[in-house]
C-alpha positions as semicolon CSV with decimal commas, in nm:
position;residue;x (nm);y (nm);z (nm)
1;M;2,994;17,428;13,650
2;S;3,296;17,626;13,684
3;R;3,619;17,583;13,470
4;T;3,813;17,479;13,787
5;E;3,576;17,195;13,826
6;L;3,617;17,103;13,453
7;N;4,002;17,114;13,449
8;P;4,141;17,040;13,791
9;P;4,502;17,134;13,853
10;Q;4,758;16,861;13,795
11;A;4,955;16,719;14,074
12;R;5,319;16,858;14,109
13;S;5,634;16,683;14,219
14;W;5,942;16,792;14,396
15;R;6,139;16,741;14,064
16;D;5,945;17,037;13,931
17;I;6,097;17,274;14,184
18;P;6,424;17,445;14,038
19;Q;6,722;17,346;14,257
20;Q;7,058;17,550;14,260
21;V;7,284;17,245;14,306
22;K;7,640;17,203;14,147
23;P;7,710;16,879;13,978
24;R;7,939;16,631;14,173
25;A;8,309;16,661;14,077
26;M;8,487;16,332;13,903
27;S;8,690;16,151;14,163
28;A;9,061;16,062;14,115
29;E;8,979;15,691;14,042
30;G;8,726;15,794;13,777
31;R;8,978;16,019;13,597
32;R;9,244;15,728;13,616
33;R;8,997;15,492;13,449
34;W;8,899;15,729;13,182
35;W;9,270;15,803;13,091
36;W;9,353;15,435;13,088
37;S;9,064;15,370;12,852
38;G;9,187;15,634;12,621
39;M;9,545;15,505;12,629
40;K;9,427;15,162;12,528
41;T;9,222;15,286;12,235
42;V;9,543;15,493;12,116
43;L;9,770;15,179;12,150
44;A;9,518;14,963;11,952
45;L;9,513;15,222;11,676
46;A;9,896;15,249;11,672
47;A;9,935;14,849;11,661
48;V;9,694;14,822;11,352
49;G;9,861;15,124;11,185
50;G;10,215;14,949;11,235
51;L;10,091;14,629;11,092
52;G;9,956;14,799;10,794
53;W;10,275;14,989;10,743
54;G;10,478;14,679;10,769
55;A;10,262;14,500;10,515
56;V;10,307;14,788;10,263
57;E;10,677;14,788;10,322
58;I;10,724;14,407;10,266
59;A;10,509;14,428;9,938
60;A;10,725;14,719;9,820
61;A;11,043;14,525;9,902
62;L;10,925;14,223;9,700
63;R;10,824;14,437;9,404
64;G;11,086;14,694;9,398
65;R;11,409;14,536;9,545
66;P;11,526;14,254;9,270
67;Q;11,900;14,319;9,319
68;P;11,956;14,004;9,527
69;L;11,789;13,784;9,276
70;T;11,953;13,940;8,988
71;S;12,298;13,878;9,131
72;A;12,218;13,520;9,195
73;E;12,124;13,475;8,839
74;A;12,457;13,600;8,729
75;V;12,660;13,327;8,916
76;P;12,754;13,035;8,687
77;V;12,694;12,691;8,790
78;K;12,968;12,578;9,030
79;E;12,830;12,228;9,144
80;I;12,626;11,927;9,023
81;D;12,469;11,753;9,317
82;F;12,414;11,386;9,197
83;A;12,228;11,097;9,343
84;T;12,125;10,767;9,175
85;D;11,974;10,427;9,286
86;G;12,196;10,247;9,038
87;V;12,555;10,214;8,927
88;L;12,611;10,494;8,687
89;P;12,911;10,731;8,796
90;R;12,890;11,111;8,844
91;E;13,153;11,137;8,557
92;W;12,912;10,999;8,317
93;V;12,635;11,250;8,436
94;V;12,881;11,545;8,399
95;Q;12,975;11,430;8,054
96;T;12,635;11,361;7,930
97;L;12,480;11,699;8,059
98;A;12,771;11,898;7,897
99;L;12,690;12,228;8,055
100;P;12,837;12,526;7,902
101;P;13,132;12,674;8,098
102;R;12,970;12,992;8,221
103;A;12,605;12,878;8,220
104;T;12,382;12,995;8,503
105;L;12,103;12,812;8,661
106;M;11,825;13,020;8,490
107;Q;11,994;12,973;8,149
108;L;11,967;12,588;8,174
109;D;11,691;12,419;7,974
110;L;11,601;12,153;8,233
111;Y;11,383;11,962;7,993
112;R;11,651;11,929;7,734
113;L;11,897;11,817;7,988
114;R;11,661;11,558;8,107
115;E;11,624;11,420;7,767
116;R;12,001;11,374;7,732
117;L;12,004;11,164;8,054
118;T;11,716;10,930;7,944
119;A;11,828;10,909;7,594
120;A;12,062;10,614;7,648
121;G;11,784;10,395;7,806
122;Q;11,967;10,309;8,128
123;V;11,809;10,597;8,307
124;R;11,444;10,542;8,363
125;T;11,360;10,874;8,525
126;A;11,562;11,199;8,599
127;T;11,470;11,491;8,817
128;L;11,666;11,825;8,783
129;T;11,626;12,114;9,011
130;R;11,789;12,453;9,055
131;T;11,942;12,513;9,403
132;F;12,042;12,870;9,427
133;P;12,289;13,037;9,392
134;A;12,490;12,792;9,182
135;T;12,409;12,429;9,236
136;L;12,226;12,199;8,986
137;T;12,055;11,898;9,170
138;V;12,040;11,573;8,976
139;S;11,851;11,275;9,097
140;I;11,802;10,966;8,852
141;S;11,644;10,624;8,882
142;E;11,809;10,351;8,671
143;Q;11,691;10,026;8,491
144;S;11,793;9,681;8,631
145;P;11,882;9,428;8,367
146;V;11,718;9,100;8,352
147;A;11,858;8,941;8,040
148;R;12,132;8,995;7,771
149;V;12,108;9,006;7,390
150;M;12,379;9,020;7,142
151;A;12,318;9,269;6,860
152;Q;12,508;9,380;6,543
153;T;12,419;9,668;6,326
154;A;12,538;9,687;5,961
155;G;12,912;9,754;5,941
156;A;12,966;9,773;6,324
157;E;13,101;9,532;6,564
158;P;12,872;9,311;6,757
159;E;12,785;9,425;7,091
160;M;12,616;9,298;7,416
161;L;12,316;9,476;7,517
162;L;12,106;9,467;7,831
163;V;11,727;9,425;7,861
164;A;11,524;9,567;8,148
165;R;11,201;9,427;8,293
166;D;10,989;9,661;8,072
167;G;11,168;9,561;7,762
168;T;11,399;9,860;7,741
169;V;11,726;9,781;7,571
170;F;12,024;9,961;7,656
171;A;12,419;9,920;7,643
172;G;12,478;9,923;8,025
173;L;12,745;10,115;8,209
174;G;12,906;10,045;8,550
175;F;12,750;9,704;8,610
176;D;12,960;9,427;8,769
177;P;13,081;9,200;8,492
178;E;13,027;8,881;8,715
179;L;12,669;8,983;8,778
180;L;12,612;9,026;8,391
181;K;12,744;8,672;8,340
182;T;12,459;8,529;8,525
183;L;12,197;8,681;8,314
184;P;12,049;8,455;8,048
185;W;12,068;8,540;7,676
186;L;11,748;8,622;7,479
187;D;11,663;8,468;7,146
188;G;11,367;8,488;6,904
189;V;11,363;8,878;6,923
190;K;11,432;9,134;6,652
191;L;11,549;9,471;6,764
192;K;11,438;9,788;6,590
193;R;11,583;10,138;6,619
194;D;11,371;10,430;6,688
195;G;11,578;10,742;6,635
196;G;11,891;10,700;6,848
197;R;11,768;10,412;7,061
198;F;11,613;10,062;7,044
199;E;11,239;9,999;7,064
200;P;11,127;9,807;7,374
201;I;11,095;9,441;7,341
202;A;10,722;9,333;7,335
203;D;10,600;9,093;7,604
204;M;10,917;9,132;7,788
205;P;10,732;9,189;8,137
206;T;10,596;8,837;8,104
207;V;10,945;8,694;8,058
208;A;11,088;8,899;8,331
209;D;10,809;8,757;8,559
210;L;10,932;8,399;8,477
211;L;11,292;8,494;8,536
212;G;11,235;8,678;8,848
213;K;11,040;8,397;9,008
214;A;11,294;8,136;8,898
215;K;11,577;8,338;9,047
216;L;11,377;8,403;9,377
217;E;11,208;8,066;9,422
218;A;11,431;7,804;9,244
219;E;11,779;7,960;9,214
220;H;11,932;7,613;9,162
221;L;11,736;7,596;8,841
222;Y;11,778;7,936;8,727
223;R;12,162;7,906;8,747
224;E;12,141;7,638;8,469
225;W;11,938;7,855;8,232
226;Q;12,139;7,994;7,938
227;V;11,897;8,103;7,658
228;V;11,543;8,220;7,679
229;S;11,354;8,223;7,354
230;L;11,056;8,444;7,270
231;A;10,994;8,290;6,928
232;R;10,674;8,114;7,041
233;L;10,555;8,362;7,305
234;E;10,312;8,564;7,076
235;S;10,190;8,289;6,866
236;D;10,156;7,997;7,120
237;G;10,205;8,172;7,457
238;E;10,505;7,957;7,542
239;I;10,841;8,065;7,660
240;E;11,133;7,812;7,579
241;V;11,436;7,783;7,790
242;R;11,761;7,601;7,725
243;A;11,953;7,497;8,026
244;T;12,297;7,311;8,064
245;N;12,095;7,003;8,177
246;V;11,787;7,020;7,958
247;A;11,792;7,114;7,591
248;C;11,448;7,255;7,599
249;I;11,201;7,366;7,874
250;R;10,864;7,495;7,772
251;F;10,673;7,736;8,007
252;G;10,299;7,825;7,941
253;T;10,193;8,169;8,004
254;S;9,839;8,061;8,077
255;E;9,945;7,912;8,417
256;D;10,129;8,042;8,722
257;F;10,499;8,027;8,667
258;F;10,563;7,922;9,047
259;R;10,355;7,593;8,992
260;Q;10,544;7,521;8,669
261;L;10,871;7,573;8,838
262;A;10,776;7,338;9,130
263;R;10,665;7,083;8,872
264;L;10,998;7,114;8,690
265;D;11,203;7,063;9,001
266;S;11,016;6,752;9,086
267;L;11,031;6,603;8,739
268;L;11,419;6,663;8,717
269;D;11,451;6,473;9,042
270;A;11,252;6,188;8,914
271;A;11,430;6,173;8,591
272;R;11,775;6,159;8,745
273;A;11,651;5,872;8,980
274;K;11,513;5,668;8,694
275;S;11,756;5,722;8,399
276;D;12,105;5,854;8,352
277;R;12,028;5,970;8,009
278;P;12,016;6,345;7,940
279;V;11,678;6,514;7,933
280;R;11,597;6,654;7,603
281;E;11,265;6,834;7,651
282;I;11,016;6,909;7,939
283;N;10,696;7,055;7,816
284;L;10,523;7,241;8,104
285;A;10,275;7,433;7,888
286;I;10,025;7,167;7,855
287;G;9,921;7,120;8,212
288;A;9,962;6,876;8,493
289;H;10,052;6,585;8,260
290;V;10,393;6,684;8,157
291;P;10,585;6,480;7,884
292;V;10,958;6,428;7,940
293;A;11,176;6,325;7,642
294;F;11,521;6,189;7,693
295;E;11,822;6,184;7,448
296;E;11,872;5,874;7,241
297;V;12,179;5,680;7,325
298;D;12,409;5,545;7,046
299;P;12,429;5,166;7,114
300;T;12,786;5,172;6,940
301;A;12,927;5,419;7,210
302;P;13,178;5,280;7,438
303;L;13,047;5,158;7,793
304;K;13,136;5,358;8,105
305;Q;13,462;5,264;8,244
306;P;13,532;5,256;8,628
307;G;13,651;5,604;8,734
308;D;13,474;5,797;8,466
309;A;13,306;6,113;8,602
310;R;12,986;6,058;8,395
311;P;12,844;5,794;8,159
312;A;13,044;5,768;7,827
313;T;12,737;5,787;7,606
314;T;12,705;5,980;7,282
315;T;12,384;6,153;7,191
316;T;12,244;6,146;6,835
317;T;12,235;6,448;6,619
318;R;11,860;6,399;6,541
319;R;11,657;6,686;6,654
320;N;11,310;6,656;6,799
321;P;11,104;6,793;6,507
322;V;10,861;6,961;6,737
323;V;11,146;7,152;6,929
324;P;11,284;7,462;6,750
325;A;11,661;7,446;6,750
326;F;11,816;7,704;6,988
327;P;12,111;7,921;6,846
328;D;12,458;7,918;6,967
329;L;12,519;8,154;7,251
330;Q;12,748;8,366;7,039
331;R;12,474;8,413;6,772
332;K;12,417;8,784;6,690
333;T;12,067;8,958;6,644
334;T;12,085;9,130;6,314
335;L;11,921;9,480;6,315
């Protein structure tokens, strides 16, 4: 067998034939697309570079250009922007802060200034912020009084102090005198000083709850209240009230005050309808069965004459042994 037969020749294609043909030239539309693609790439790179350069410049300005902040720090405080939800005047705030004449905002110790405002007790919270270039913003929230107490320190004149709902005791500035006259006096409390201010009165929130409900739900009863005693509150859970028309009203803290006020209103109406004698004591602290005690009438007192505005009766000076005597309204609390 011949070699030709063993290795037959491979078939050839026309692509194996060398061809002397020039490549086709790029058209005008193709060149335009090519240039536009290159321009978009260049513009994208330029935008990215511009953003990077801007970020570097801003960072450098923040780090290396402190001149405007330095000039603001050198400006003394020119104004105190003051706001309150109470009655304190702006003059009191300016006087209490007592800022140095040439002090700048950055030189002020805001924590110490806040302590000055809250030291008197009338300011519950105070917020102080720096408003550049030269304004100190002061916003305060004040205590609202619910009662009064007369106190006297050794060697000093007696003074009237106000008591807030949380038991805070403070002198009170800017309140309407007519409004303060409507507040009852507190008795059975002992004031103690803690540094430059008084310690809060314990259990005062419970008393404030009774006063608030009486003023809101039974204002005609609240207007007659003169003295509120806390003497039996801690030991017996009772609050004693002396009113112009009742010598002693006892409220219990174990029952809702609204129910006791409604019961008191009904009892007073029933007492007036059945007797013209003054009511000495109403004990609401023992539940639904409320005892009512009347003042004893002196049989030797003259009878009521026609035209009298009220019965001409005289009450005895004997006190109910189970009812503690209330102090006079002008009694002072010794510190």
